C-alpha positions as CSV (number, residue, x, y, z in Angstrom):
1,X,-6.4,-56.6,-21.0
2,X,-4.5,-58.9,-23.4
3,X,-3.2,-55.8,-25.3
4,X,0.4,-55.8,-26.6
5,X,2.7,-53.3,-24.9
6,X,3.8,-52.2,-28.3
7,X,0.3,-51.0,-29.1
8,X,0.0,-48.8,-26.0
9,X,1.3,-45.3,-26.5
10,X,0.9,-42.2,-24.3
11,X,-0.8,-39.4,-26.2
12,X,0.6,-36.1,-25.1
13,X,-2.1,-33.5,-24.3
14,X,-1.8,-30.0,-25.6
15,X,-0.8,-27.5,-23.0
16,X,-4.0,-25.8,-22.0
17,X,-2.2,-23.4,-19.6
18,X,-0.2,-21.6,-22.2
19,X,-2.3,-18.4,-22.4
20,X,-2.7,-18.3,-18.6
21,X,1.0,-18.8,-18.0
22,X,1.8,-15.9,-20.4
23,X,-0.7,-13.7,-18.6
24,X,0.8,-14.6,-15.2
25,X,4.3,-13.8,-16.5
26,X,3.1,-10.5,-18.0
27,X,1.5,-9.5,-14.7
28,X,4.6,-10.5,-12.7
29,X,6.8,-8.4,-15.0
30,X,4.5,-5.4,-14.6
31,X,4.4,-5.8,-10.8
32,X,7.7,-7.3,-9.8
33,X,7.0,-7.2,-6.1
34,X,3.6,-9.0,-6.3
35,X,3.4,-12.6,-5.1
36,X,1.2,-15.2,-6.5
37,X,-1.7,-14.3,-4.2
38,X,-2.1,-10.8,-5.5
39,X,-1.5,-11.9,-9.0
40,X,-4.4,-14.4,-8.5
41,X,-6.6,-11.5,-7.4
42,X,-5.8,-9.6,-10.6
43,X,-6.5,-12.6,-12.7
44,X,-9.9,-13.0,-11.1
45,X,-10.7,-9.3,-11.8
46,X,-9.9,-10.0,-15.4
47,X,-12.4,-12.8,-15.5
48,X,-10.1,-15.8,-15.3
49,X,-11.8,-18.8,-13.7
50,X,-8.7,-20.4,-12.1
51,X,-8.0,-22.0,-8.8
52,X,-5.4,-20.3,-6.6
53,X,-3.4,-23.6,-6.4
54,X,-3.2,-23.6,-10.2
55,X,-2.0,-20.0,-10.2
56,X,0.7,-20.9,-7.7
57,X,1.8,-24.0,-9.7
58,X,2.2,-22.0,-12.9
59,X,3.8,-19.1,-11.0
60,X,6.5,-21.4,-9.6
61,X,7.0,-23.2,-12.9
62,X,7.8,-19.9,-14.5
63,X,10.4,-19.1,-11.8
64,X,8.5,-16.0,-10.7
65,X,9.0,-16.3,-6.9
66,X,9.6,-12.8,-5.4
67,X,13.0,-12.5,-3.9
68,X,12.8,-11.7,-0.2
69,X,14.9,-8.7,0.8
70,X,16.7,-8.9,4.0
71,X,15.3,-6.6,6.7
72,X,16.8,-5.1,9.8
73,X,16.0,-7.2,12.9
74,X,13.9,-5.2,15.3
75,X,14.4,-5.7,19.0
76,X,11.6,-6.7,21.4
77,X,9.5,-3.7,22.4
78,X,6.5,-3.2,24.6
79,X,3.3,-4.0,22.6
80,X,0.6,-1.4,22.9
81,X,-2.7,-2.1,21.2
82,X,-3.7,0.5,18.7
83,X,-7.1,2.2,18.8
84,X,-9.0,0.7,15.9
85,X,-10.8,3.4,13.8
86,X,-14.4,2.5,12.9
87,X,-15.0,5.0,10.1
88,X,-13.1,7.0,7.5
89,X,-11.3,10.2,8.6
90,X,-11.3,9.1,12.3
91,X,-7.5,8.7,12.5
92,X,-4.8,9.4,10.0
93,X,-1.2,8.4,10.3
94,X,1.8,10.1,8.8
95,X,5.6,9.6,8.7
96,X,8.6,10.2,6.5
97,X,10.5,7.8,4.3
98,X,14.0,8.7,3.0
99,X,15.5,7.8,-0.3
100,X,18.1,9.2,-2.8
101,X,18.5,10.4,-6.4
102,X,21.0,9.2,-8.9
103,X,23.2,12.2,-8.3
104,X,23.4,11.5,-4.6
105,X,20.9,14.0,-3.3
106,X,18.6,12.8,-0.5
107,X,14.9,13.1,-0.8
108,X,12.1,12.8,1.8
109,X,8.6,11.4,1.2
110,X,5.8,12.5,3.6
111,X,3.3,9.6,3.7
112,X,-0.2,10.3,4.9
113,X,-2.6,7.3,5.3
114,X,-6.2,6.9,6.5
115,X,-6.0,4.1,9.1
116,X,-9.5,2.9,8.4
117,X,-9.8,2.8,4.6
118,X,-6.0,2.4,4.0
119,X,-6.1,5.1,1.4
120,X,-2.9,7.0,0.7
121,X,-4.1,10.6,1.0
122,X,-0.8,12.1,-0.1
123,X,2.9,11.4,-0.7
124,X,4.7,14.7,-0.7
125,X,8.3,14.4,-2.2
126,X,11.0,17.0,-1.8
127,X,14.6,17.4,-0.6
128,X,13.4,19.1,2.6
129,X,10.0,19.3,4.3
130,X,9.3,21.6,7.1
131,X,6.5,21.8,9.6
132,X,4.9,24.6,7.6
133,X,5.0,22.5,4.5
134,X,3.4,19.5,6.3
135,X,0.6,21.9,7.4
136,X,0.0,23.1,3.8
137,X,-0.2,19.5,2.6
138,X,-2.8,18.7,5.2
139,X,-4.8,21.8,4.2
140,X,-4.7,20.7,0.6
141,X,-6.1,17.3,1.5
142,X,-8.9,19.1,3.5
143,X,-10.1,20.7,0.3
144,X,-11.7,17.5,-0.8
145,X,-12.3,15.5,2.4
146,X,-12.8,16.2,6.1
147,X,-9.8,16.4,8.4
148,X,-9.5,13.6,11.0
149,X,-10.3,13.7,14.6
150,X,-6.8,12.4,15.5
151,X,-3.5,12.5,13.7
152,X,-1.0,9.9,14.8
153,X,2.7,10.9,14.4
154,X,6.1,10.3,15.9
155,X,8.4,12.9,17.7
156,X,10.0,14.2,14.5
157,X,10.9,17.9,14.6
158,X,8.4,18.6,11.8
159,X,5.5,17.3,13.9
160,X,6.5,18.7,17.3
161,X,7.3,22.2,16.1
162,X,5.2,25.3,16.7
163,X,3.8,25.3,13.1
164,X,2.1,21.9,13.5
165,X,1.0,22.7,17.0
166,X,-0.7,25.9,15.9
167,X,-2.2,24.2,12.9
168,X,-3.7,21.4,15.0
169,X,-5.2,23.8,17.5
170,X,-6.8,26.0,14.8
171,X,-8.2,22.9,13.0
172,X,-9.4,21.1,16.1
173,X,-7.2,18.0,15.3
174,X,-5.6,16.1,18.1
175,X,-1.9,15.2,17.6
176,X,-1.4,11.7,19.0
177,X,2.3,11.2,19.6
178,X,3.9,7.8,19.8
179,X,6.5,7.0,22.5
180,X,10.1,7.6,21.3
181,X,11.7,4.5,19.9
182,X,8.5,2.5,19.7
183,X,7.4,2.4,16.0
184,X,4.9,-0.4,16.8
185,X,2.6,2.3,18.3
186,X,2.2,3.7,14.8
187,X,1.9,0.3,13.1
188,X,-0.5,1.4,10.3
189,X,2.0,3.8,8.7
190,X,4.9,1.6,9.4
191,X,3.2,-1.2,7.5
192,X,2.5,1.1,4.6
193,X,6.0,2.4,4.6
194,X,7.3,-1.1,4.1
195,X,5.0,-1.7,1.1
196,X,5.9,1.7,-0.3
197,X,9.6,1.3,0.0
198,X,9.6,-2.3,-1.4
199,X,7.4,-1.6,-4.4
200,X,8.4,1.9,-5.4
201,X,11.8,3.4,-4.2
202,X,13.6,0.1,-4.1
203,X,12.2,-0.8,-7.5
204,X,13.1,2.5,-9.3
205,X,16.2,4.6,-10.0
206,X,15.2,8.2,-9.7
207,X,17.3,10.5,-11.9
208,X,15.7,13.7,-10.8
209,X,13.3,15.1,-8.3
210,X,10.7,15.7,-10.9
211,X,10.9,12.0,-12.1
212,X,10.6,10.8,-8.4
213,X,7.5,12.9,-7.9
214,X,5.9,11.6,-11.1
215,X,6.7,7.9,-10.5
216,X,5.7,8.0,-6.8
217,X,2.4,9.8,-7.5
218,X,1.7,7.2,-10.2
219,X,2.4,4.4,-7.6
220,X,0.1,6.1,-5.1
221,X,-2.8,6.2,-7.6
222,X,-2.2,2.6,-8.4
223,X,-2.1,1.6,-4.7
224,X,-5.4,3.4,-4.0
225,X,-7.3,2.2,-7.2
226,X,-5.8,-1.0,-8.4
227,X,-3.6,-2.8,-5.9
228,X,-5.6,-5.5,-3.8
229,X,-5.3,-5.0,-0.1
230,X,-5.4,-8.3,1.9
231,X,-6.7,-6.6,5.1
232,X,-9.6,-5.2,3.1
233,X,-10.7,-8.7,1.7
234,X,-8.7,-8.0,-1.4
235,X,-10.5,-4.8,-2.2
236,X,-8.6,-1.7,-3.2
237,X,-8.7,1.2,-0.7
238,X,-10.9,3.2,-3.0
239,X,-13.4,0.3,-3.4
240,X,-13.5,-0.2,0.3
241,X,-14.1,3.5,1.0
242,X,-16.9,3.6,-1.6
243,X,-18.5,0.5,-0.2
244,X,-18.5,2.0,3.3
245,X,-20.1,5.2,2.0
246,X,-22.8,3.1,0.2
247,X,-23.5,1.1,3.4
248,X,-23.7,4.3,5.5
249,X,-26.1,5.9,3.0
250,X,-28.4,2.8,2.9
251,X,-28.4,2.6,6.7
252,X,-29.4,6.2,7.0
253,X,-32.1,5.8,4.4
254,X,-33.5,2.7,6.2
255,X,-33.5,4.5,9.6
256,X,-35.3,7.5,8.1
């Protein structure tokens, strides 16, 4: 172009990603176990018009990659297909997760999940949880929603005892037991337990039983109402449940 090289100078452009980068960093600090995909969903909810590849690039530039925790290798087991629920309160799953307090005391968390909506119905936390206590927790849930047709559990003594057997018979609920040593038969609750342990107990240092209950209940509310769920098309469990109710109501109205 017959222009002297001494005339050509690159004009640096102002960083247009500064505000977005700060928001991504802030979200990553608030939710330390969220990867860039879930952070991108949160950005979209806040009104950011940004491509997921741009989110990923800024996320990596800020050094925010989630550190993968090593997991126990599980041996090969027989794969049995789960019965897929087709409506809320068709099948619930429940299981225990163990953790500890700062003073060394062990605590147990009873997790109860609706297999269809992925809602966490309860996380009961205590140093000991008997079969009678499990039945009382289920009755408390029944005050604001119908009990399920089937309740999927393992062969823990709390679930196989007389208290739960009597409760299930009185309430008309079928206890669906998995085969011993085959957690894949209760994959819904096992998947939830992994998320729960990674994002709550492993990310907090509980100094007392009261603090553990408060922090875990806060996480449960956030999981149901805020956290995007990939299997629900990035809806929260509460949003998915509400959408199902609306669709069922509209279908009934149309048929009528």
